[in-house]
N, C-alpha and C positions, 0 to 999 in steps of 0.2 A: 837274323836272316837280313842280309844286306839287300834291300828289295830293288834298287836300281842297278846293282850288280847282276842279280839274278834276272831282272827283266832284259838287260843288255846281253846276257849270255844265251838266252833262249829267244830273243827277238820279240819281245812283247811290245805291244804299242801304247798301252794304257791301262791304269788301274785306278779306279774310281771307288772312293769310300762315301757311303750314303748314310746319312744319319737324320732321324726325325725324333726329337725328344718326346714330342706329344704322344706318338703311336708306339714308340719303343724300338722303331726301325734301325737296325744295325746291318747294313748290306755292302757286300764288296762286288763290284762288277769288274771282272777281267776281260779285255779285248786282246787276243793274242795276235791276229794277222787279218787284215782286210784286203789283201792283195785281190782276191777274187770277187769280193763284194762285201757288204755289210756282215759283221759277225752275228751268227745265230747260235743260240745255245740256251739251255733252261735255266731255270731259278731253282736252286737246292735250298731247303730251310733245314738246319741241323744244330744239335747242341754241341758245338765245338768245344774242345778242352781249353782253347785259348784263341784269342784273336790271330795269332802268328799261325795256328792250324788252319783257321778259315781261309786266310790269305793263301796260304800254300795249296789247299783244295781249290780255291777258285782259279789260281794260275795253273795248276796241273789239269783241271778239267777244260779250261779254256783252250790250251794248247790241243788237247785231244780232240775238241771239236773242230778245229783248223783242220786236223788231218782227216776226220770222219767226213766232214763236208766236202774236202777236196776230193777224197778217194771215191766219194759217191757221184762225182760229176756236177755238183751244185755249183752255182756262181754266188757262194757266200763264204764268208771267213769264219773264224772261230771266236767265241766268247762264252763266258759262263757267269753266273751270279751265285753267291751264297749269301743267305739271310741267317744271322746268328740267332737262334731261339728254338724253342721246342715247339714244333708244328701241332703238337696237340694242346698246349696251353697258351702259347703267346701270339697268336694269330688275331688281327682285328682288321675292320674295313679300312681304318684309317692308315694302317701301316701299308696296305698294298696300293692304296691311292697315292700314298707319298711315294712309294717306289716306282709307281707308273709315272710320275711328274720327272723323277730323276731319268728314266728311260727316255721320255719325251725330250728332255734337255740336251740327250745327245744326238738328235737330229736325224735318227736312222742309221746312226753307225752300229748300232746293237739291237737286235731283235731277241725277245726272251719266248719262253714256253714252260710249260710245266716240268718237274723233275722231281726227285726224291724230296717228300715232305710238303709238296704244293700240288694243288688240284686245278681242275677245270674251273671250279668256283673262284679260286683266287685269280686265276688268269681273267676271268670276267670283270673281276674288281679292277685289276690293272687297266683293262680295256677302256674302262671309263675315263682314264686320264691319257691314254696314248693308243695309237693303232699299230705301234711296233710290238705286238705280241701275237703269238700263234697258239693254237691249242685251246681257244675259247669255246664256249657252248655253240652247237650247231645252229642255233637261231642267229649267231653272228657270222654264219658262213664257214664254221670250222669243218674239219674231217671227223669229228667224233672220236670214239675209243681207238687209239693208235695200235693197240695189242695184235689185232688180226693182220694188220699191215707189216708190223715188225716182224711178226711170225712167218708172214708169206716171204719176206725178203731173206730171213733165215733160211727157209725152205729152199729157194731156188740158189742161194748160195752154197748150200749143202749138196745140191744136186751137181753143181759145177766141179765141186771138189770130188765128188764120187766119180764123176767122169774120168778125171786124172788119175784116180787111185785104182779104180776097177774097170776103166775102159768103156763104161757106160754110164749116163746119168740116172738111169732107171734105179729107184729105191726099193722096188718089188723084191720081197724077200730078204732084204738086208735086216739085220738086227742092229737097232739104234738104242743106245743107252742114254736116256734123258735125265739129266741131274737138276731137279727143280721143276715143278709143273705148276707155275703160277699162271697168271693170264696169257703172257706171251707163249709160253712153253705149252700150255694146254692147247692153244690154238695151232702151234707148230705140230704137235701130237695128231691134231685132226687132219692136217695135210699129210702127214707121214702115213697114218692109218688108211687114209682114203687111197693111197698109192700102193698099198700092200705091204708096208714094212711091218717088221715085228719089233715091238717096243718093250723096254725095260725101263721102268721109271722109279724115280726115288724123290722124297722131299722129307724135310723135318717135320711137316704138317701131315699126319696120318689121313685127314679127309681129303686133302690134294691128291694124294696117292690113290685113295679108293675112287674118287672121281675118274681119275685117268683109266684105272684099271677096268673099271665098269663100262667107260663110254669106248674104249679102243681095245679091250681085251688085252691089255698090258700086263706084263708080269711085274710084280714089286720086287724092289731090293732094298736092303737096309742102306742107309746113306754112307755109312763107312764102307761098304762093299762095292759099291757102283764102279769104282775105278777099275777093279780087277775082273769085272763081268766079261764073258766072251761076247764080243760084239764086233760089227764092222765099223761102226761110227759112234764116238762119244760126243754128245752134246751138252756142254756146260751152259745151263740156263739159270744158274742161281747166283751165288756170291762170286766175288772176283777173287784173284790170287790162288786159284785152287789148283793150278798147273804148277807143281813145286817139287822140291828135292824128294818129298815123301810119296807124292801120288804118280809122278811121272813113270817111274820104274814099274808100277802096277798095270799100266794100260796095255791093253791088247787090241785096241782099235787101230785101224789103219789110217782113219780120219778124225780129225777133230773140228767140230762146227757147231757152235751154238751162240745163244742170243745174250750170255752174260758178258758184262763189261770187264775190262782189265784181267782176263783170265790167267795171263802170265805173271806170277809173282815178281819175277825179275826178268829182264830181257835175256839173260843167259838160258832161262828155262826154254826159250823159243829155240836156241841153238841146241839144247839137249834133245827136244823133240824132233828137230831135223836130223840129228845125228842117228836117232833111233828108226828113221825112215817113216815117221808118221806123218801125214800131211795135214798141217795146220791152216785153216781158213781164218785169218786174222779177225778178231771179234769185231773191230770197228768197221771192217768192210761188210761183214756178214749181217750186223744188227742195224744197218743204217736205214732200214726201211721206215721207221718211225720219224727220223729227221727230214727224209726225202718227202714223206707224207705231209707233215706239217709245213715244209717249205713250200709245197704247191698252193697253201693258202694264200701266199704272198701274191699270187697271180689269180685270185678268185677261184676257190677249190673246185676241181674236177676230178672225181675220184677214178674215171677211167685213164685220165691222163696221169695221175699220181701212180697207179699201178703199173702203168707201162714203164715209168721211170724206175719204180722199185724191181722191176724185171731185170734192169740192167746190172743188178747186183751179180747176177749170174756171169755177165762179161767182165766185171770188175774182177771177180775171183780168178777167172781165166787169165786176165792181164797180170795179176799178183803171181801166179803160177809161172807165167811167160818171163817175167821179171827175175823170179827166183831162179829159173833155169838159166837165163841169160847171163846173169851176174854171178852166179853159183853162191848164192846167200839164201838163208832161211827166209821163209814166206812173211814172218813178221816184220824183217827188215825190208822185203820187197814191197810191202804195203806201203811203208813209210816212204819208200823211195818213189812209188807211183804217186803219192799225193805231193811230195816235194818236187817232182818232175813237172807236175802241172801247174803249180804255184810258180816256179821258176819260169816256165814259159810264158805264161801271162804276165809276170812281172817284167820279163825281157821285152815283151811287146808292148807293154805300157810305157818302159822307159824309152823305147825307139819312137813311140808316138809323141811323147813329150819333147824329145830331142827334135823331131821335125818341126813341131810348133814353135820351139825356141828359135829354129833356123828361120822359120818363115817370119817370126815377129822381128828378128834382127834384121832381115832383108828389107822389111818394110820401114823400119826405123832410119834406114840409110837414105831414104827418099824424102 
């Protein structure tokens, strides 16, 4: 991998390698774009096959956060950290304190949060060394468990998509197939059941399925059968890359809207869904409730204010649909375009401001 060529091709700003021999810390911080503000993105800890795989993951995830934050209307750029190691065996206090010092050294260009393999407790340790961290314990002014907020954002995004597909945003009587019923999806099911939707659920964990069946009178489906069930809306809330050559032809839903990340295995699968007449609510637009929620911590967390911002996901899905119609492109491309248009406008405004200041300075230097 030619790192500088890759960074130049996709407009990355910074890649930082963090090493602390005493604690075993090996971390990579990728900052993609700070046009809209400091880069916000979580810290992932994973046992990567190679250092190159870790770098690629950090870069890919950082760019994804740029688009997610921009599409969500946040004044934040995109960044991400990966820590190389087994989250079940390799963690120690010294590791996260050392990592916190690296974040502090960036002077606010990057703000972290929890992600796969890290916890609230890990963020608390980082917080001992820097204030540029969100998702800490509520005793530090955090927002607490993000799952219900992420689920609420997914719920309102689904309603916006339903309005376009069915002429009404009411989900009463709609049959919704939910793939995966972990914490976020379980809370999503609570919202859907409360509105009178009929739920079909699946998960590789039988106890998770039973919990949803008991709580929401849902029907259970085998994981391999969930794609082909008769439903109005398919909600992917588990693994990524589940929309692919094998699964897409099986779908009977008119809408796809769920909380899982990276649902399209390849971009071309977004084209295929569009050609089939299925309305896809892009994942990073719909599942942005969590990042919107933790971003509010930067202003002194206020739950009412945060939830109002999360409700904007409804409008964001509508904007994506508008752009899709305007430019005659699939919704996954329309979401990218919405994010890019916002970044471009702010960048242009900033450039004009800098040029104006340069002009004033040159005039002053003439006297």
